[in-house]
Each structure stands twice: as C-alpha cells, then as structure tokens.
C-alpha positions, -999 to 999 in steps of 0.1 A, spaced: -90 237 66 -99 221 99 -78 230 128 -57 203 143 -74 206 177 -109 197 164 -124 163 171 -127 157 134 -90 162 129 -81 139 158 -102 111 141 -85 116 108 -55 92 114 -79 64 125 -102 68 95 -74 69 70 -56 39 86 -88 19 84 -92 29 47 -56 19 39 -59 -16 53 -90 -26 33 -72 -32 0 -44 -55 12 -66 -71 39 -92 -82 13 -65 -101 -6 -49 -121 22 -78 -127 45 -94 -149 19 -65 -173 17 -75 -195 46 -110 -200 31 -97 -214 -2 -102 -251 7 -137 -245 19 -147 -224 -11 -132 -251 -34 -153 -278 -18 -185 -256 -19 -182 -248 -56 -162 -279 -67 -134 -259 -82 -96 -266 -82 -67 -244 -70 -63 -228 -104 -99 -215 -104 -95 -204 -68 -66 -182 -77 -89 -162 -99 -104 -148 -67 -72 -129 -63 -65 -122 -100 -99 -107 -106 -97 -86 -75 -62 -73 -84 -72 -66 -120 -102 -44 -111 -83 -28 -82 -54 -18 -106 -76 -5 -133 -98 16 -110 -68 29 -92 -61 50 -123 -95 67 -119 -103 71 -82 -79 100 -77 -89 118 -109 -126 114 -100 -119 129 -65 -101 158 -82 -134 166 -100 -160 155 -75 -143 160 -41 -126 135 -18 -154 126 5 -181 115 -20 -156 92 -37 -144 76 -5 -179 71 9 -193 57 -24 -163 33 -26 -169 20 9 -207 15 3 -200 -3 -30 -174 -25 -13 -199 -34 15 -226 -43 -11 -201 -65 -30 -190 -82 2 -226 -90 11 -230 -104 -24 -199 -125 -20 -212 -140 13 -246 -148 -4 -230 -162 -36 -247 -193 -50 -222 -200 -77 -185 -195 -83 -192 -171 -111 -213 -149 -88 -184 -149 -63 -159 -138 -89 -182 -109 -100 -185 -98 -64 -147 -100 -59 -143 -78 -90 -166 -52 -76 -147 -54 -43 -115 -46 -61 -130 -18 -81 -142 -1 -49 -114 -9 -24 -88 13 -39 -108 45 -33 -98 45 3 -61 42 -2 -57 63 -33 -79 92 -22 -69 89 14 -33 98 5 -46 129 -13 -66 138 18 -35 138 39 -17 162 17 -48 184 13 -51 187 51 -15 189 64 19 202 54 55 195 63 62 175 94 25 170 103 19 154 69 50 132 72 39 120 107 4 112 96 15 95 64 39 73 85 10 62 107 -12 54 77 15 35 59 23 15 90 -13 1 89 -11 -5 52 21 -25 56 9 -45 86 -25 -54 71 -13 -81 46 9 -96 74 -19 -101 99 -48 -107 74 -42 -145 69 -42 -150 107 -74 -129 112 -90 -147 82 -83 -181 98 -101 -170 130 -131 -156 111 -137 -190 96 -152 -200 129 -179 -173 125 -197 -191 97 -172 -207 74 -159 -187 45 -191 -167 45 -180 -152 79 -150 -134 63 -172 -116 38 -199 -107 64 -173 -92 87 -159 -72 58 -195 -60 50 -201 -48 86 -167 -32 88 -171 -11 57 -207 -1 65 -196 12 99 -166 29 83 -188 46 57 -211 59 84 -181 73 103 -167 89 72 -201 107 66 -200 120 101 -164 127 108 -145 133 75 -143 169 62 -141 176 25 -105 186 19 -108 195 -18 -132 225 -22 -151 232 -54 -128 261 -64 -99 237 -66 -116 210 -86 -110 201 -122 -134 186 -148 -134 149 -152 -132 137 -188 -111 112 -206 -91 137 -227 -81 160 -198 -73 129 -177 -49 115 -203 -34 150 -208 -28 151 -170 -10 118 -171 11 130 -200 19 161 -180 31 139 -151 54 120 -175 70 153 -187 80 162 -152 116 149 -149 116 145 -111 83 126 -113 99 94 -127 126 88 -101 102 95 -73 76 71 -89 102 43 -93 117 49 -58 83 49 -40 70 19 -60 101 -3 -55 105 8 -18 82 -19 -4 89 -45 -31 120 -60 -15 102 -67 18 71 -78 0 92 -105 -18 96 -122 16 59 -117 26 47 -131 -7 71 -161 -3 59 -167 33 42 -201 27 73 -216 10 97 -200 35 78 -214 65 68 -248 52 97 -258 30 128 -238 39 121 -237 77 102 -269 78 75 -255 101 37 -260 102 11 -233 97 16 -223 133 51 -211 123 40 -181 103 46 -157 132 83 -164 129 82 -143 97 53 -120 103 62 -108 138 96 -94 127 80 -77 98 53 -61 120 79 -50 146 100 -34 119 71 -16 102 57 -3 135 92 8 147 100 25 114 67 44 115 75 56 150 110 67 141 98 85 110 72 104 131 99 114 156 122 126 128 95 148 112 104 184 117 138 175 133 156 162 102 153 171 66 134 149 42 167 140 25 182 127 57 151 106 65 150 89 30 188 84 30 186 68 64 157 46 53 177 33 23 208 28 44 189 7 68 172 -13 40 206 -19 23 221 -31 57 191 -55 61 198 -69 26 235 -73 34 226 -92 66 201 -114 46 229 -124 22 255 -130 50 231 -151 70 220 -171 40 256 -179 32 265 -187 68 234 -209 73 226 -229 41 199 -245 62 180 -215 77 182 -211 114 157 -195 138 156 -168 149 187 -155 131 175 -160 95 144 -139 101 159 -111 122 170 -89 92 133 -85 84 130 -61 114 156 -38 99 140 -41 65 106 -30 78 122 -1 97 139 12 65 107 9 44 87 30 68 115 56 71 116 62 33 81 56 20 60 83 37 84 110 26 87 97 -9 49 96 -12 46 132 0 72 145 -24 55 127 -53 21 142 -43 36 177 -42 48 176 -78 14 187 -90 -5 203 -62 -39 205 -80 -37 169 -93 -28 150 -61 -56 126 -67 -43 117 -101 -7 114 -88 -19 91 -60 -37 70 -86 -6 66 -108 15 57 -77 -10 31 -65 -13 16 -100 25 13 -104 30 -2 -69 2 -27 -75 16 -38 -108 51 -42 -94 39 -61 -63 18 -83 -86 50 -91 -106 69 -98 -73 42 -122 -61 35 -139 -94 69 -140 -110 98 -133 -86 85 -151 -56 80 -185 -74 115 -182 -90 135 -170 -60 118 -187 -30 137 -219 -35 163 -206 -11 168 -177 13 200 -167 -6 180 -161 -38 154 -142 -19 181 -121 -3 197 -113 -36 164 -105 -52 154 -81 -24 189 -65 -26 184 -58 -64 150 -42 -58 164 -21 -29 194 -9 -49 170 1 -78 150 22 -53 182 38 -38 196 47 -72 162 62 -82 163 84 -51 198 95 -61 185 102 -96 158 124 -81 183 144 -61 205 149 -91 176 160 -113 164 186 -88 201 198 -84 195 209 -49 211 197 -16 177 188 -4 142 185 -20 125 219 -23 98 229 2 63 217 -7 50 252 -14 78 258 -39 70 225 -57 33 234 -57 41 268 -73 63 252 -99 35 227 -107 9 254 -111 32 273 -135 41 242 -155 6 226 -155 -11 228 -189 -42 249 -189 
C-alpha cells in the first residue's frame, strides 16, 4: 500500500473525483444540445430522449460487471480501459453522420463510463481505512453530487466551441488526459494474490452470497435511497424553474446553487467528523438533517402556495448537507461487508442507485413536479425509507455502533463461500 505522503497518494482524490463526475456529467451536459441535434438529424424530442435512455441502459448493465472484472483483473486496467473506450466513443459521437451512429456511440459511452465510479469506490477502500477512507469518500461523493448540477450550464457554454460536436470533443480530450494521468499516477490497489476468477457462475454465486448477508440489504436500500430525495428536485429542475417559479433558463442557479452549497458543505463537515465521531453518529446526523430539510420543504410549500424566492429553495442547502453526511459512511460500510468482493459490492450499489434514480426521473418527477408540496412529500417518503433502513441495519447488527471494518472483513472471509 502506498504511503499517504507519496505524490501518487496526494493525487488520488483528484483522480477519483474526476472519474466520479464522468457518468453523471455525460448525461446532463448533452441536454442543451438537444435542439441542435434534433435539427441536424431531423428527429423529434421522443427520439432525442433515446440519447439518455440508451446511455443509462448500458451504464446500468455494465455496472454489474465492472467491479467483478476489477476483482479478477485488477483495478487499474479496468479503469484505464474504461476511460480509453469512453474517449473513443466520444470521438465517434462527435463525428456521427447519422442519428443511429450517435446512439451506438452513446451506448458505448454508457458501457465504459461506469468503470470510473464503480471501481473508484473499491480503490478508496483498498487504499485507506477508517477516518481516512471516510474523508476521501466524502470528497469524491461531493464531486459526484455536484456534477449533474453544473453539467447543463457547462454544456451550454461548450456549444460555443463547435455546436453540439464541441461537447463530445471536450469529453474526448478530458478522458484521454485522464487515462494518461491514471497510467502515470494510479497505483494498483488490488494485488494478484487477492484476486478472484471472473466467470459467470462464480459472479452469480457472489451476488447470491451478498443477498444472504442480512446487513447487506438495509445498507443497500439506505445508501441507494439516500440521494434520491434530493435528486427528485434536481430531476424536476426544468419544471420547477420554468413553471412553478416562472423564471427563464437564466433562473436555474436559484435551484442549483443551494444544492451545490449543501453538497460541498456536507462533504466538508463529514470530513471534519471523520475520526472524531462514530460512524453511527455521522449517519444519524445526516438523516436528522435530511428529515429537517424535508419538514421545511413541506412547511414552506404550505405557507407559500405560490413558491417564493429565495425561501422555497433554501431547504435544498440542508438536504445537500444531510446527503453528504450519510452517504460516504453508508458506502464504506457496504463495501466492508465482503472485503474480497468490494468491486462486486460497488457494482451492485451503483446498479441499484442507477435504477432508483432512473425511476425518480422517469416516473416520480413527472407525477410530483406539478407542485412543490408534492415534491416535498415525495422527498420526505424517500428520506424516511432511507432512515428506516438505517435503523433496520442497526437492529440487525445488534450492536450500539457498526463493527470496525476489520471485524466485518474477517466475518466476510469466514462467511464467504469457497
């Protein structure tokens, strides 16, 4: 293991943060280009939505395999190959001569993009323990949460670099540079002695083993639902800004800025609490803050049937803080359930979160975004589910606080099927 004082270790947060933002950024940065792409290929809005659907489908499917492949082949080769594949697909998208070709390239983008997020989480837990792991996970999750918020604004600016092609060329250059930095700076954190064979039958057996671990389920539910309440507002941003608040496209910062402030602030607080407070205290505080934010959302929605600025958006700051307090710790606890299958665990978590967020964006947002009160109630239900799942985990473990990572790893090695 590399020492924390080495240049490579100091670069790790930046590399992992860059990897974490590619997936969500690739979704939202393309939104401003939809009208231009529609004109270029003579397709309607329904067809343009396939640019997101195809990307999400391949992203979700491959998320189940990236971690398992990295458990067998090592973390570094999977991440670097994913970034090179993504760069190639982005260049193909920029050079597309038909809408079908663009869809194929988007599918390849989705298949490759998840490697950075899924395997990057395993790298964190391979490299660090305890408070150091919590601190780094907080930093990485901050970027992951901020990326979908700023992506539409960045994408709109990139249109000036060459129309919709400019977005894909910038993504190509970014991932090529990132792949080169990874080759130079990233250490392999999963040595050959710790690797497992990649095959379909052992892979499925591993997933079955996850399902038989009782604490796995409440942790999976809690970590997956954690961000969904806030994401409901993010996914509903166009309707909130244009219809509920009656603002133009220039009004998006009224929603996005509070979210960014909350996520950044929560990540900073989580890092400060690492090593000073127990993981139980941190997660409990996170859910308490999220529930307070939901209560404020409901109260303000009842007090102001016609949303008022800035008051109607201020609870988003608290919501972002709560998300970042709870999520890094929940993720680390989940990864530690099976110490030698962290890549596989990360894959399952990413898949579950992606499916849930897809349902939030595709089902809940259209149904609830007719009013801030409905959105507040929907976010409250999601947050309560997460809080109850956390209490379920605490009850299942039957301990006043979650067991130390080394104890969990030892239990996992004993329980893991040979």
